[in-house]
C-alpha positions in Angstrom: -61.3 -7.8 78.7 -64.7 -8.7 80.1 -65.5 -10.7 77.0 -62.3 -12.8 77.6 -63.3 -13.3 81.2 -66.9 -14.4 80.3 -65.6 -17.0 77.9 -63.1 -18.2 80.5 -65.9 -18.5 83.0 -67.9 -20.7 80.7 -64.9 -22.9 79.9 -64.1 -23.3 83.6 -67.7 -24.5 84.3 -67.6 -26.8 81.3 -64.3 -28.4 82.1 -64.5 -28.5 85.9 -68.2 -28.8 86.6 -69.7 -27.1 89.7 -67.6 -24.3 91.2 -68.3 -21.8 94.0 -68.2 -18.1 93.4 -65.1 -17.8 95.5 -63.3 -20.6 93.6 -64.2 -18.9 90.3 -63.1 -15.6 91.6 -59.6 -17.0 92.5 -59.3 -18.6 89.0 -60.3 -15.4 87.2 -58.5 -13.1 89.6 -61.5 -11.0 90.3 -63.9 -10.4 93.2 -66.8 -12.8 94.0 -69.1 -9.8 93.3 -67.7 -9.6 89.8 -68.3 -13.3 89.3 -71.9 -13.0 90.3 -72.4 -10.1 87.8 -70.8 -12.2 85.0 -73.0 -15.2 85.9 -76.0 -12.9 85.6 -74.8 -11.7 82.2 -74.4 -15.2 80.9 -77.8 -16.2 82.1 -79.5 -13.3 80.4 -77.6 -14.1 77.2 -79.3 -17.5 77.2 -76.3 -19.6 78.5 -77.9 -22.0 81.0 -75.8 -21.4 84.1 -77.6 -22.0 87.4 -76.8 -22.1 91.1 -77.0 -25.2 93.3 -77.5 -24.3 97.0 -76.1 -26.0 100.0 -72.7 -26.7 101.6 -71.3 -28.2 98.4 -73.2 -25.8 96.1 -71.9 -23.5 93.4 -72.5 -22.6 89.8 -72.7 -25.1 86.9 -73.9 -25.4 83.4 -77.1 -27.2 82.6 -76.3 -30.9 82.2 -75.6 -31.7 78.5 -74.5 -28.2 77.7 -71.0 -28.5 76.2 -69.5 -26.2 73.7 -66.3 -24.9 72.3 -66.5 -21.1 72.5 -63.0 -20.4 71.2 -64.4 -19.9 67.7 -66.3 -16.7 68.7 -65.3 -13.5 67.1 -64.7 -10.3 69.0 -68.1 -8.9 67.8 -69.9 -12.1 68.8 -68.4 -12.0 72.3 -69.3 -8.4 72.7 -72.9 -9.2 71.6 -73.2 -11.8 74.3 -72.0 -9.2 76.8 -74.5 -6.7 75.5 -77.3 -9.1 76.0 -76.4 -9.2 79.7 -76.1 -5.4 80.1 -78.8 -2.8 80.5 -78.9 -2.3 76.8 -79.8 -5.1 74.4 -77.7 -6.2 71.5 -80.2 -4.8 69.1 -79.9 -1.3 70.5 -76.1 -1.5 70.1 -76.4 -2.6 66.5 -75.1 -6.1 67.3 -78.1 -8.3 66.5 -76.3 -10.1 63.6 -73.2 -10.8 65.8 -75.4 -12.0 68.6 -77.3 -14.4 66.3 -74.0 -15.7 64.9 -72.6 -16.3 68.4 -75.7 -18.2 69.5 -75.6 -20.3 66.4 -72.0 -21.4 67.2 -73.0 -22.2 70.7 -76.0 -24.3 69.6 -74.1 -26.0 66.8 -71.4 -27.3 69.2 -74.0 -28.9 71.5 -74.8 -32.7 71.4 -77.7 -33.5 69.1 -79.8 -34.8 72.0 -79.7 -31.4 73.7 -79.7 -29.0 70.8 -83.5 -28.7 70.4 -83.9 -27.9 74.1 -81.1 -25.4 74.0 -82.7 -23.4 71.2 -85.6 -22.8 73.5 -83.5 -21.5 76.4 -83.1 -18.0 74.9 -86.8 -17.7 74.4 -87.4 -18.1 78.1 -85.4 -15.0 79.1 -86.2 -11.4 78.0 -84.0 -8.4 78.8 -85.4 -4.9 78.5 -84.5 -1.4 79.5 -88.0 -0.5 80.6 -89.0 -0.6 84.2 -92.4 -1.6 85.7 -92.7 1.8 87.5 -91.2 0.5 90.7 -88.3 1.9 92.6 -86.3 -0.2 95.1 -83.2 -2.3 94.1 -83.9 -6.0 94.0 -82.4 -8.7 96.1 -82.7 -11.8 93.9 -81.7 -14.5 96.4 -83.5 -17.3 94.6 -82.6 -16.4 91.0 -80.3 -19.4 90.4 -82.8 -22.0 91.4 -85.6 -20.3 89.5 -83.5 -20.0 86.4 -82.8 -23.7 86.6 -86.5 -24.5 86.8 -87.2 -22.2 83.8 -84.4 -23.8 81.7 -85.4 -27.5 82.5 -89.1 -27.0 82.7 -89.9 -27.9 86.4 -92.7 -26.8 88.6 -92.0 -24.5 91.5 -93.5 -24.0 94.9 -93.0 -20.4 96.1 -93.8 -18.5 99.3 -95.1 -15.2 98.0 -97.3 -12.5 99.6 -100.2 -10.9 97.8 -100.8 -7.1 98.3 -101.7 -6.5 101.9 -101.6 -10.2 102.9 -99.1 -12.6 104.4 -97.1 -14.9 102.1 -98.6 -18.2 101.2 -97.2 -21.2 99.3 -98.3 -21.4 95.7 -97.5 -24.2 93.1 -96.7 -22.5 89.8 -95.6 -23.5 86.3 -92.7 -21.1 85.3 -92.9 -19.9 81.7 -89.9 -17.5 81.5 -87.9 -14.7 83.1 -87.9 -11.0 82.3 -85.1 -8.6 83.4 -85.9 -4.9 83.4 -84.1 -2.0 85.1 -82.0 -4.2 87.3 -85.0 -6.3 88.5 -86.1 -9.8 87.7 -89.7 -10.9 87.1 -90.9 -14.5 86.8 -93.7 -15.2 84.3 -95.7 -18.2 85.4 -99.2 -19.8 85.5 -100.9 -20.5 88.7 -103.8 -23.0 88.3 -103.8 -22.0 84.6 -104.0 -18.3 85.3 -101.3 -16.0 84.0 -99.2 -14.4 86.7 -96.0 -12.3 87.1 -94.0 -12.4 90.3 -91.2 -10.1 91.4 -88.3 -12.2 92.4 -87.3 -9.9 95.3 -90.7 -10.6 96.9 -90.3 -14.3 96.8 -89.6 -15.4 100.4 -88.8 -19.0 99.7 -88.8 -21.4 96.7 -88.6 -25.1 96.1 -88.2 -27.0 92.9 -90.7 -29.8 92.5 -90.0 -33.1 90.8 -92.9 -32.4 88.4 -92.7 -31.1 84.8 -94.1 -27.6 84.3 -97.1 -27.2 82.2 -96.2 -24.6 79.6 -96.6 -23.8 75.9 -93.9 -24.7 73.4 -93.6 -21.1 72.2 -93.7 -18.0 74.4 -93.4 -14.3 73.5 -92.0 -12.7 76.6 -91.6 -9.3 75.0 -95.3 -9.2 74.2 -96.2 -10.4 77.7 -94.0 -7.8 79.3 -95.5 -4.9 77.3 -99.1 -6.1 78.0 -98.5 -6.5 81.8 -96.7 -3.2 82.0 -99.5 -1.4 80.1 -102.1 -3.0 82.4 -100.1 -1.9 85.5 -99.7 1.7 84.3 -103.5 1.9 83.6 -104.3 1.3 87.2 -103.1 4.7 88.4 -103.0 8.4 87.4 -99.6 9.5 86.1 -97.8 12.1 88.1 -95.5 14.7 86.4 -92.8 16.1 88.6 -90.2 18.9 88.2 -87.1 17.6 89.9 -83.6 18.9 90.6 -81.2 16.0 90.9 -77.5 15.6 91.3 -75.7 14.7 88.1 -74.3 11.5 89.4 -77.9 10.3 90.3 -79.5 11.5 87.1 -79.4 8.0 85.4 -80.8 6.4 88.6 -83.8 8.7 88.5 -84.4 8.3 84.8 -84.3 4.5 85.2 -86.9 4.5 87.9 -89.3 6.9 86.2 -91.8 6.1 83.5 -90.6 8.8 81.1 -88.6 12.1 80.8 -90.4 15.0 79.2 -87.6 17.6 79.4 -84.1 18.1 80.8 -81.8 21.1 81.3 -78.5 21.7 83.0 -78.6 23.9 86.1 -75.0 24.0 87.2 -72.0 21.7 87.4 -73.6 19.6 90.1 -77.3 19.5 89.1 -79.7 18.9 86.3 -83.4 19.7 86.1 -85.8 17.0 84.9 -89.5 16.9 84.1 -90.2 13.2 84.8 -93.4 11.1 84.7 -94.3 8.5 87.4 -97.0 5.9 87.3 -98.9 7.4 90.2 -98.5 9.3 93.5 -97.2 6.2 95.4 -94.6 5.5 92.7 -93.4 9.2 92.7 -93.2 9.4 96.5 -91.4 6.1 96.9 -88.8 6.9 94.2 -88.1 10.5 95.3 -88.0 9.7 99.0 -85.2 7.2 98.3 -83.1 9.9 96.7 -82.9 11.8 100.0 -80.8 15.0 99.7 -79.7 14.1 96.1 -83.0 15.3 94.7 -85.4 18.2 95.3 -89.0 18.3 94.0 -89.9 21.7 92.7 -93.5 20.8 91.6 -96.2 19.7 92.1 -96.9 21.2 95.5 -98.9 18.2 96.6 -95.9 15.9 96.1 -93.6 18.4 97.9 -96.0 18.5 100.8 -96.2 14.7 101.0 -92.4 14.4 101.1 -92.1 17.2 103.7 -94.8 15.5 105.9 -92.9 12.2 105.7 -89.6 13.9 106.6 -91.2 15.6 109.6 -92.6 12.3 110.9 -89.2 10.6 110.5 -87.5 13.5 112.3 -90.0 13.4 115.1 -89.5 9.6 115.5 -85.7 10.0 116.0 -85.8 13.3 118.0 
């Protein structure tokens, strides 16, 4: 069902041009939230859909992207969906179908745009691994940034450094990485490699200047290198945690690794999980509230108890 809806979404944008989320929702008979999730799935699959802001804004395909998707097989459509989910098409054993689907998409494009289109997928990387961070993202600027990545335009972003106020920076976007529900922008700033969390970008403007970037980019290698560098900055923390079954996947997603797991009762499971450092562990487990209980280490229990007492005193 969702495969048919995604194909219908692309065809609507191809045939009608720019459409708002509410207009697409009416046509597809779904909620605007569902439309936004489908747009995100198409983008991570390499289909160049981007958002245009403003009173007359909406979603549209990158100019020149025209294709007849009716020739996709069921497996190929599923592979495109898999690329936009938390699991990659490779992990589902759909890599051949995904490659075939993308070949059909590219083959149907005008010659003048085909070479550029083959590079779009290289600019987006989807992975299950997190960067050892915990809050859910709010990617208000994702559409504009995706557009700049696809067409190769410089961006000016208002972004804070650790402990400092946000400042404007002119960057050359290289690609986007999606991990554990969060988007990261890989870019260069005055020639220096940088990675920016989209949820921390306070404002963004697309500049009428071509981005300086290499013709080839390996986002998977960049992600692994940056993640390894980040993990090396702190001392890992191993925690013994009781968590409600319905929140088990949330905890696993936000932790670095799971060492062991056992069922306690119908409502709870016990996990031995690894966090990047003390700050990471405290931030994640505090967010779970009553849905999780730390059994060990004692220092982590004490830190969470102290924070809870301070919060209780504030609202007493």
